[in-house]
N, C-alpha and C positions, 0 to 999 in steps of 0.2 A: 741514274746511277750507272757508272762505268764498270761493267762486270769484269773486264780484263784488269782494270786497276784494282778492284777488290781482290781478285785472285793473286795478283803480283804482291799487293800489300800483305795478304795472308801468308804468302811464301816468305816474305821478308820477316814478318812477325814470328813465323815458325822457326826460321834460322836463328834469330836472336834468342827466343825462348829456349829452344832445345839445345842450342850450343852452350849457352850459359848454365842451364840446368845441368847438363852433362858435366861441365867443369866443377860445379859445386858438389854434385853427387860423387865425383871422383876424389875431390878434396876430402869430404867427410860425408859419407852416406847417412849418418845419423841425423843430419839436418832435414832429411826427407823421410824420417822415421814413419810418419803417418801415411806415407804413400806406399808403403809395403803392405803385402797381404796380412790380414789379421793373424793368421797362423804363424807367420814369421815374427810379427810384433810380439806375440805372446811367448815365443821361444827365446827371445832375447833375455840374457841373464840380468842385464841392467837396463831398465826402461829409459827412454829419453828423459833427460833432465829438463828443468824449466829453462835453463840457459840454451840448451839445444833447441827446444821448441821455439823460444824467442828468436834465435838465430834463423831457424827455418822460416818463421813468419816474416822476418825482415828480408830474407832472400826472396821469398815469393813476392813481396811488395816491390822489391828491386826489379824482379822479372816482369811483373804484370803492369805496374803503373805506366812505364814508358810505352807499353804496347797499347793501352787504352788511349793515351794521348796521341800516339802515332796514328792509330786507326781513325780516331776522330778528326784530327787535323787533315789527314789525307782525304777523307770523305768530304769534308767541308771545302777544302781547296779544290776538289774535283767538281764542285758545284752541286753536290747532293744536298738537298734541303728538306725533302719530305721525310717525316718520321719513319714510315715503313721502308723507304729506300735506304735510309741510314741504318735501320735495324737489319735489313737484309745484307747490306754491305758488311756490317759488324758480324753477322752470323756466318757469312762466307769466310771472313778473316779468321774467326775463332775455330771454325770447323777445320780449316787448313792447319792451324796450330795443333788442334786435337789429333788429326791424322799424322802430323809430323811427330808428335809425342808417341803415338802408338807405334809407328814404324821405326823411328830413330831411337828413342829412349827405351821403350819396352821391347822392341824387336831386335835392334842391333846392339845397343849398349849393354842391356842386361843379359844378352846371350853371348856376346863376344868378350865382354869384360867382367864376367861373372864374379871372379875372385876379388875384383876391385870394388864392387858395389855391394857385396854382402855385408850385412850388419854383423859386427863382432859377436861371436858366440853362437851364430846360426849357420856356420859354414856347411854343415851336412844336411841342412833342411831340404826336403824333397821339392818344396815349392819354388826353389831357384831353377829347377829344370824348366827349360823354355816352354814346353807343353803345359806344365802346371801353372807357370807364371801367366801365360796367356789365358788359360782357361779360368783361373781363379781371380785374376785381377785385370789384366790389360783389356781383353775383349769386352767383358761386361762394363768396365769403366768407360772405354772409348766408343763403344757402339750403343750404349744405352744411357748411362749416367751423364756423360758429357753432352751428347747431342740434344737431350731432352731437358736438362736442368742447367748445367754449367754454361754451355754455349749461349742459350737464350739470355741467361742472367748477364754474362759478360757483354753480349751484344747490346743489351738494354743499358748497361752502364756506359758503354762506348757511345751509344746513341744520345743518351742524356748529356754526356760531355760535349758531343758535337753540337747539340742544340744550344747549349750554354755558350759555346764558342761563337756560334752564329748570332745568337741573341745579343751578346755584348760586343759584337764586332771585333773580337780579338784578332781575327785574321782579316786584314784589309789589304788586298793585293791590287 
């Protein structure tokens, strides 16, 4: 496994994910309704509709599927073939995406563009304050939930995809 490549791939994945996620959040923050703290979700006068939930799920697929494919293809192309090295490469990729999300989306976007990312009807909610947002959502999510549950799961999916690509010889260079 090429560690530098895994890091560079992770940076590329983070730029793609966070850049597009920011665009979609700024277009309609309700697409990411479930990503807001529970206290804000409960304060919304009109909960997310089925259409908004479906749109949010489609956006997440649009964001994640290319990243799984990119990470898998890049690792296979680099010659990584061992399960654990593929998994480690994927883990590095997704941890960088995770920290990019923490810094860019939660740290910068939600503190600098607060009025543009607020869910309608919750404008005066105290959890939009950066300190509360970080304490109640961002830090627990990105320092505990993601590293120990989401990142290993995403790395496993990416590893499985890479092994399928290798097994079926989809990439022959």
